[in-house]
C-alpha positions, -999 to +999 in steps of 0.1 A: +333+146-629+361+171-638+397+161-633+419+186-615+454+194-626+477+166-621+510+168-607+540+146-614+538+108-610+511+084-622+481+078-601+443+071-604+417+097-606+411+113-573+410+147-555+419+161-522+392+181-503+407+213-516+405+201-552+443+198-559+463+169-570+497+161-555+526+142-569+523+111-548+509+077-560+475+071-544+442+055-553+407+069-556+390+045-532+375+049-497+405+068-484+421+074-517+425+112-513+447+128-488+428+144-460+454+171-452+451+190-484+484+178-498+490+150-523+525+140-512+535+105-503+538+113-466+512+117-439+492+092-419+462+090-442+479+092-476+489+062-499+526+066-503+548+048-528+565+030-500+557+006-471+537-026-469+504-010-479+519+011-507+504+008-542+536+008-562+543-004-597+559-037-585+548-068-567+521-094-572+493-073-558+506-039-567+489-014-589+507-003-620+512+034-625+498+031-661+463+026-673+431+044-667+413+020-643+419-004-614+437-036-619+416-067-623+405-080-589+413-046-572+386-025-555+372+001-578+369+038-566+337+047-549+318+073-568+300+084-537+333+100-525+338+121-557+303+129-570+281+154-552+248+141-541+215+146-559+204+173-535+234+194-541+232+189-579+194+200-578+204+231-558+230+240-585+203+237-612+180+259-593+208+285-590+212+283-627+174+288-633+170+317-609+204+335-609+198+338-571+210+316-543+181+328-521+155+319-547+172+285-553+172+278-516+134+286-514+128+262-543+145+233-527+132+241-493+162+250-474+175+282-459+199+306-478+228+299-454+223+261-458+223+266-496+254+287-495+271+261-473+261+232-497+275+251-527+308+258-509+310+221-500+304+210-535+331+234-547+356+220-523+346+184-533+351+192-570+380+215-566+365+243-587+345+275-582+310+270-594+291+302-584+302+339-584+283+357-557+276+394-558+250+419-544+233+416-579+228+378-576+246+346-582+262+337-616+276+304-627+313+304-635+325+288-668+333+256-648+300+259-630+281+261-663+298+229-674+291+211-642+255+223-643+251+207-678+265+174-663+242+177-633+212+181-655+219+148-672+225+131-638+193+145-622+173+135-653+187+100-651+178+098-615+142+110-622+139+083-649+153+058-623+127+069-598+099+067-624+109+032-634+111+021-598+076+035-591+064+016-622+079-016-608+062-010-575+029-003-593+031-035-613+040-055-581+011-037-562-014-045-590-016-082-584-014-107-554-008-144-559-018-164-528-012-202-523-032-218-494-039-251-479-076-262-484-090-254-450-076-219-449-085-213-486-121-223-480-129-210-446-105-181-436-091-165-467-124-153-482-129-130-453-093-118-453-095-111-491-127-091-487-110-069-461-080-066-483-102-054-512-116-026-491-080-013-487-067-022-522-095-022-546-072-021-576-052-052-567-062-083-586-059-114-564-054-150-576-057-179-552-042-214-557-055-239-531-039-272-524-023-291-496+005-276-474+033-293-494+019-279-527+019-244-511+057-247-503+064-258-539+046-229-554+065-205-531+098-221-540+090-219-577+081-182-574+045-189-583+030-173-552+038-141-532+026-155-499+013-188-487-007-203-458-003-237-445-017-259-417+011-283-408+030-288-376+058-266-384+071-242-411+086-262-440+124-260-445+134-230-466+104-209-455+098-183-428+065-179-413+042-165-386+011-179-368-020-162-380-047-184-364-053-216-345-075-245-351-086-279-338-093-312-355-124-330-347-134-367-351-169-367-367-193-393-379-227-395-395-256-399-370-261-434-381-226-445-371-221-463-338-196-437-326-223-410-327-242-428-299-213-437-277-211-423-242-175-428-234-147-408-253-126-426-278-091-434-266-061-428-290-054-465-297-090-471-308-089-441-330-056-451-346-068-487-353-100-476-370-100-471-408-110-434-414-119-411-442-088-390-444-071-362-464-040-373-486-005-373-473+011-338-476-020-320-461-017-302-428-045-321-414-030-356-422+004-343-408-012-333-374-031-365-372-001-388-381+020-370-354-007-372-328-013-409-332+024-421-339+029-431-303-004-452-304+005-475-333+000-450-361-030-446-385-047-477-398-049-479-435-074-451-446-110-462-455-109-434-481-081-410-489-093-378-506-078-346-519-101-319-503-118-310-470-151-308-489-147-343-503-139-358-469-168-340-453-192-352-480-180-388-475-186-385-437-220-371-442-230-399-465-221-424-438-190-438-456-172-437-421-158-415-394-135-387-405-111-361-389-118-326-400-110-291-390-136-275-367-136-246-391-151-268-418-179-285-399-198-257-382-229-260-402-228-298-404-226-300-366-254-275-362-277-293-385-268-328-370-257-340-404-225-348-385-219-356-348-186-347-330-171-377-313-151-369-280-115-382-278-092-383-247-055-386-244-045-370-277-041-333-287-055-324-321-048-287-320-027-270-347-013-235-356-022-219-390+007-200-405+015-175-433+047-185-449+071-171-475+107-180-488+133-175-461+147-139-463+119-126-485+094-111-461+062-101-479+059-066-494+031-045-510-003-063-511+011-095-495+023-076-466-010-059-462-029-093-464-005-106-437-014-076-415-050-082-420-047-118-409-029-109-378-055-083-369-081-110-369-066-139-349-088-169-344-081-181-309-098-213-300 
């Protein structure tokens, strides 16, 4: 911006509120300009050339009186204290277009007294007269015409910045990458994504299904915008929120002896029996391992499979009893292809969570999806 007339003594660029420069040494930072309208080295809020906090030309941390910028490592002046805000610059451009303060005020949507006050404030800030007011209208001074030219470049740059930011938001909002553990991916996400499509028909969604550990890895790698896991807790490095609840059920084919028993299983018997299980790292396996840890831990699995569908198919075929989410076995229980086996003395309930990297709460489509899941909690 324009530099006022400098008095004696070397100092960095800065201006008092009345636009004059004094002869004292001061800096153009947060409080770089004197607030009493004078630029001398005296006064409570000035930077004098003496005292413990002075910026003199000597000392290890002092600022030299030469050079055009701050010393290395020193705070740089804040432009916000010396450059008018965009609203004031837009008003000045409107005055230049219309030749009338009243018309300019109407264009920017403020009253004429407010516009006049804003112009006066900008003139004090810059230290120059910008507009000559007369009964015939408002005319830019020579300094005002020069400042208007600068203002036009700033406003155009701000408009380009805003357009670029909108393009970034549009690109972000045009896609959604979801990573989810198998049960959520197969039995809950389809309904959530259908609801999201109704709200965001132009958003392309990709879904990566895996176990809960794989979901965390994709989030850490930046390959997913939001994840869903089934484990006991939020993995380290992630934040999360519970979006639904689920129970695990012990199931067997109708031909298995457990399908005909009257008494519930006890935890020790369940732990000692080889089961058809999901792989380590899955939320289902984590919950089961934790539930049976106090009862001797899980026996060596009969089969260890990488998907809920595979575990369910093995159990239906009679390979052995399995532990599955109740979400996954509704049809099989209704058709009697699987039978639920009651268990006492152990809790097989779990929370289903949406997760994201710590400190990076979902935005755009990911935020909207999260809202949809929380609007449809599955309480069991």
